[in-house]
C-alpha positions as CSV (number, residue, x, y, z in Angstrom):
1,M,111.1,113.5,66.2
2,I,110.0,111.1,69.0
3,L,111.6,113.2,71.7
4,G,110.0,116.3,70.2
5,F,106.6,114.7,70.2
6,L,107.0,113.5,73.9
7,I,108.1,117.0,75.0
8,I,105.0,118.5,73.3
9,L,102.8,115.8,75.0
10,L,104.4,116.6,78.4
11,L,103.8,120.4,77.9
12,S,100.2,119.7,77.0
13,I,99.6,117.7,80.2
14,F,101.5,120.5,82.0
15,V,98.9,123.0,80.8
16,I,96.0,120.7,81.5
17,S,97.2,120.2,85.1
18,F,97.4,124.0,85.4
19,N,93.8,124.4,84.3
20,I,91.8,121.8,86.2
21,G,91.4,121.4,89.9
22,T,89.1,122.3,92.8
23,F,89.6,125.9,91.6
24,A,89.3,125.8,87.8
25,I,91.2,128.4,85.8
26,T,90.7,128.8,82.0
27,P,93.7,128.5,79.6
28,I,93.4,132.2,78.8
29,D,93.6,133.1,82.6
30,V,96.5,130.8,83.0
31,I,98.4,132.6,80.3
32,K,97.5,136.0,81.8
33,T,98.6,134.9,85.2
34,L,101.9,133.6,83.9
35,L,102.4,137.0,82.3
36,G,101.7,138.7,85.6
37,Q,98.2,139.9,84.7
38,G,96.1,137.5,86.9
39,N,94.3,138.3,90.1
40,E,95.7,137.5,93.6
41,K,93.8,134.2,94.0
42,Q,94.9,132.9,90.5
43,E,98.5,133.7,91.3
44,L,98.3,132.0,94.7
45,V,96.8,128.8,93.2
46,L,99.2,128.7,90.2
47,F,102.5,129.8,91.6
48,T,102.2,128.6,95.2
49,M,100.2,125.4,94.9
50,R,100.1,123.9,91.3
51,L,103.5,124.9,89.7
52,P,105.7,123.5,92.6
53,R,103.7,120.3,92.5
54,I,104.0,119.9,88.7
55,I,107.8,120.5,88.9
56,I,108.1,117.9,91.7
57,A,106.1,115.4,89.6
58,I,108.5,115.9,86.7
59,L,111.6,115.6,89.0
60,V,110.3,112.5,90.8
61,G,109.2,110.8,87.5
62,S,112.6,111.5,85.9
63,A,114.5,110.3,89.0
64,L,112.6,107.0,89.2
65,A,112.8,106.3,85.5
66,I,116.5,107.0,85.3
67,S,117.2,104.9,88.4
68,A,115.2,102.0,87.0
69,T,116.9,102.3,83.6
70,V,120.3,102.0,85.4
71,L,119.1,99.0,87.5
72,Q,117.9,97.2,84.5
73,G,121.1,97.9,82.7
74,I,123.5,96.7,85.4
75,T,121.4,93.6,86.2
76,K,120.3,92.8,82.7
77,N,116.9,92.2,84.1
78,D,113.7,93.8,82.8
79,L,112.0,93.6,86.1
80,A,114.5,95.7,88.1
81,D,112.8,98.8,89.6
82,P,113.6,100.7,92.9
83,G,110.0,100.4,94.1
84,I,110.0,96.6,93.7
85,V,113.5,95.6,94.8
86,G,113.5,97.4,98.2
87,I,115.5,100.5,97.5
88,S,112.6,102.9,97.7
89,S,111.1,101.1,100.8
90,G,114.5,101.4,102.5
91,A,114.4,105.2,101.9
92,A,110.8,105.3,103.1
93,V,111.7,103.6,106.4
94,A,114.6,106.0,107.0
95,V,112.5,109.1,106.2
96,V,109.5,108.1,108.4
97,I,111.8,107.4,111.4
98,Y,113.6,110.7,110.8
99,I,110.4,112.7,110.5
100,Y,109.1,111.1,113.7
101,F,112.1,112.0,115.8
102,M,112.6,115.5,114.2
103,N,109.0,116.4,114.9
104,R,108.6,114.6,118.2
105,G,106.2,112.0,116.9
106,G,104.4,114.1,114.3
107,S,104.4,114.0,110.5
108,S,103.1,117.6,110.0
109,D,104.7,121.0,110.4
110,I,108.0,119.8,108.9
111,S,110.7,122.4,109.3
112,K,112.8,123.8,106.4
113,L,115.9,122.1,107.9
114,T,114.1,118.8,107.8
115,V,113.1,119.2,104.2
116,F,116.6,119.9,103.1
117,T,118.1,117.0,105.1
118,M,115.4,114.5,104.1
119,P,117.2,113.6,100.8
120,L,120.3,112.7,102.8
121,V,118.3,110.5,105.2
122,A,116.5,108.9,102.2
123,L,119.9,108.3,100.5
124,F,121.1,106.6,103.7
125,G,118.0,104.3,103.8
126,A,118.1,103.6,100.1
127,G,121.8,102.9,100.3
128,F,121.4,100.6,103.2
129,G,118.7,98.7,101.3
130,A,120.8,98.5,98.2
131,L,123.9,97.4,100.1
132,L,121.9,94.6,101.8
133,I,120.5,93.4,98.5
134,Y,123.8,93.6,96.7
135,T,125.6,91.7,99.5
136,L,123.1,88.9,99.6
137,A,122.8,88.6,95.9
138,F,126.5,88.7,95.2
139,K,128.0,85.3,94.4
140,K,131.0,85.4,92.2
141,G,129.5,88.4,90.6
142,L,126.0,90.0,90.6
143,E,123.5,87.4,89.4
144,P,120.4,89.2,88.1
145,T,117.8,86.7,89.2
146,R,119.3,86.6,92.8
147,F,119.3,90.4,92.8
148,I,115.6,90.6,92.0
149,L,114.5,87.8,94.3
150,M,116.6,89.2,97.2
151,G,115.2,92.7,96.5
152,I,111.6,91.5,96.6
153,G,112.3,89.8,100.0
154,I,114.0,92.9,101.4
155,N,111.2,95.1,100.1
156,S,108.7,93.0,102.1
157,A,110.8,93.1,105.2
158,F,111.2,96.9,105.0
159,N,107.4,97.4,104.5
160,A,106.8,95.2,107.6
161,I,109.2,97.4,109.6
162,L,107.5,100.5,108.3
163,I,104.1,99.3,109.4
164,I,105.4,98.3,112.9
165,F,107.0,101.7,113.3
166,Q,103.9,103.5,112.2
167,L,102.0,102.1,115.2
168,R,103.9,104.6,117.3
169,F,102.0,107.4,115.5
170,T,98.5,108.7,116.5
171,T,95.6,107.7,114.3
172,Q,95.7,110.9,112.3
173,E,99.5,110.8,111.8
174,F,99.3,107.1,110.9
175,N,96.8,107.9,108.1
176,K,99.0,110.7,106.8
177,V,102.1,108.5,106.7
178,M,100.1,105.6,105.1
179,V,99.0,108.0,102.3
180,W,102.5,109.1,101.8
181,T,104.0,105.6,101.6
182,S,101.3,104.7,99.1
183,G,102.8,107.3,96.8
184,S,101.7,110.9,97.2
185,I,103.3,114.1,96.0
186,W,103.0,115.9,99.3
187,G,106.0,118.2,98.9
188,T,104.1,120.9,97.1
189,S,106.1,124.0,98.1
190,W,109.1,125.6,96.5
191,T,111.2,124.5,99.5
192,Y,110.8,120.9,98.3
193,V,111.6,121.9,94.7
194,F,114.9,123.6,95.8
195,A,115.8,120.7,98.0
196,T,115.2,118.2,95.2
197,V,116.6,119.9,92.0
198,P,120.3,119.7,92.8
199,W,120.2,116.0,93.5
200,V,118.3,115.1,90.4
201,F,120.4,117.2,88.1
202,I,123.8,116.1,89.5
203,F,123.1,112.4,89.5
204,T,121.3,112.5,86.2
205,G,124.4,114.2,84.7
206,L,126.7,111.6,86.2
207,I,124.6,108.8,84.8
208,I,124.4,110.2,81.3
209,Y,128.2,110.6,81.4
210,K,128.4,106.9,82.3
211,A,125.9,105.9,79.6
212,R,128.5,104.2,77.5
213,Y,129.4,101.8,80.3
214,L,125.7,100.8,80.5
215,D,125.8,100.0,76.8
216,V,128.8,97.8,77.3
217,L,127.5,96.1,80.5
218,S,124.3,95.1,78.5
219,L,126.6,92.9,76.3
220,G,127.4,90.7,79.2
221,D,130.2,90.4,81.8
222,E,132.6,88.4,79.6
223,M,132.3,90.9,76.6
224,S,132.6,93.8,79.0
225,L,135.8,92.5,80.5
226,G,137.1,91.8,77.0
227,L,136.5,95.5,76.1
228,G,138.5,96.6,79.2
229,V,135.7,97.5,81.6
230,N,136.1,96.9,85.3
231,V,132.6,95.3,85.5
232,E,132.1,95.2,89.3
233,R,133.5,98.7,89.9
234,E,131.3,100.3,87.2
235,R,128.3,98.4,88.4
236,R,128.8,99.6,92.0
237,V,129.3,103.2,90.9
238,L,126.2,103.1,88.7
239,L,124.2,101.4,91.5
240,I,125.2,104.3,93.9
241,Y,123.9,106.9,91.4
242,A,120.6,104.9,90.9
243,V,120.1,104.6,94.7
244,A,120.7,108.4,95.1
245,L,118.0,109.2,92.6
246,A,115.5,106.7,94.0
247,G,116.2,107.9,97.5
248,V,115.5,111.6,96.8
249,A,112.3,110.7,94.8
250,T,111.0,108.7,97.8
251,A,111.8,111.6,100.2
252,V,109.3,113.9,98.5
253,A,106.8,111.4,96.9
254,G,106.8,108.3,99.0
255,T,107.0,104.8,97.4
256,I,105.7,104.9,93.8
257,S,106.1,101.4,92.5
258,F,105.9,100.3,88.8
259,L,106.6,103.7,87.4
260,G,110.3,103.0,86.9
261,L,109.4,99.5,85.6
262,V,107.1,100.7,82.8
263,S,108.9,103.8,81.6
264,P,112.2,102.4,80.4
265,H,110.4,99.6,78.5
266,I,108.2,102.1,76.7
267,A,111.2,104.3,75.9
268,R,113.2,101.3,74.7
269,R,110.5,100.5,72.2
270,L,110.5,104.1,71.0
271,V,114.3,104.9,70.7
272,G,116.1,101.6,71.1
273,P,118.6,100.4,73.7
274,R,121.4,103.1,73.4
275,H,121.4,104.7,76.9
276,K,122.3,108.2,75.8
277,L,118.9,108.3,74.1
278,L,117.2,105.8,76.4
279,I,117.8,107.7,79.6
280,P,116.3,111.1,78.6
281,T,113.4,109.4,76.8
282,S,112.6,107.3,79.9
283,A,112.7,110.4,82.0
284,I,110.2,112.2,79.7
285,V,107.9,109.1,79.5
286,S,107.9,108.7,83.2
287,S,107.2,112.4,83.8
288,I,104.2,112.2,81.4
289,I,102.8,109.1,83.2
290,L,103.3,110.6,86.7
291,L,102.0,114.1,85.8
292,L,98.9,112.6,84.1
293,S,98.4,110.2,87.1
294,D,98.7,113.1,89.5
295,T,96.2,115.2,87.6
296,I,93.7,112.2,87.7
297,A,94.4,111.6,91.4
298,K,93.7,115.2,92.3
299,N,90.4,115.4,90.4
300,I,88.8,112.0,90.1
301,L,87.2,112.2,93.7
302,A,87.7,115.9,94.3
303,P,87.8,117.5,96.8
304,L,89.3,114.2,98.2
305,E,92.7,113.2,96.7
306,V,93.7,109.7,95.7
307,P,97.3,108.8,96.3
308,V,99.1,109.1,93.0
309,G,100.9,105.7,93.6
310,I,97.5,103.9,93.3
311,I,96.8,105.5,89.9
312,V,100.3,104.6,88.7
313,S,99.9,101.0,90.0
314,I,96.6,100.7,88.0
315,I,98.7,101.4,84.9
316,G,101.8,99.5,86.0
317,V,100.5,96.2,87.4
318,P,99.1,94.9,84.1
319,Y,102.4,95.7,82.4
320,F,104.3,94.0,85.3
321,I,102.2,90.8,84.8
322,F,102.8,91.0,81.1
323,L,106.6,91.1,81.7
324,L,106.4,88.2,84.1
325,L,104.5,86.1,81.6
326,K,107.0,87.1,78.9
327,E,109.9,86.0,81.2
């Protein structure tokens, strides 16, 4: 029932996002256009501009939520989130450097080859960040508090490197990259959708397959070992999957903090701690938040657009403070 309600809510926001914008389209015209009876302008706006962006928002929201759910499961820490612990910022650094060299110092006119290789580059950057955090936090096992503290430190370092590197851009290019790193769904074409879908589906499937290990790891290392689980091996494998999802999400939407932090907690209150239910519920909750935030970001100061990461942070920061006080 809860999943059904969340899916209906997601579909409702989906329809609202279709309707409103700089070019408003009534719900009846949306239905007509989807059935192939709309005019040329309506088809252009819906199928070329809005639908790819909506799909990207759902893919990115799902990827960040599932990644955070895994990180919270393997560290047993409610504050674990790829946007906070440095994984997303590692991916962002790698992508910005890659775009700079592939486009000879520009962040516009990105080629199709660059779009399809960006997830690989983001995976490399996110993987490097995760490896660095894991190595520094590892001391006779992965200690959750050390992992979070090291992650926050590495995140700050990556952000500093990102700003220093951005000084090589022109003023206009610097502003574009700053908006992207603030969290902006800028990949609004079908090319970005096709480049993102395989990554999200493959690694989500692998994580759902490993959900039972997340359930066991949440019981603690000693209990997990007693049940025959190779704790560090499973933790590393799951960490790689989480890093891959965070990396591909960052490649098309920049650094969106707090989304992965909030969504698993809401989902856990709705369906409980079992990861086979928790993972899809977190993905849907995150998609609802991001799609709603993106709809607000596009329209609140139209025709100007607010980075969606700012809207998400307005929602996420109070919850983050609440978790810190709770801890």
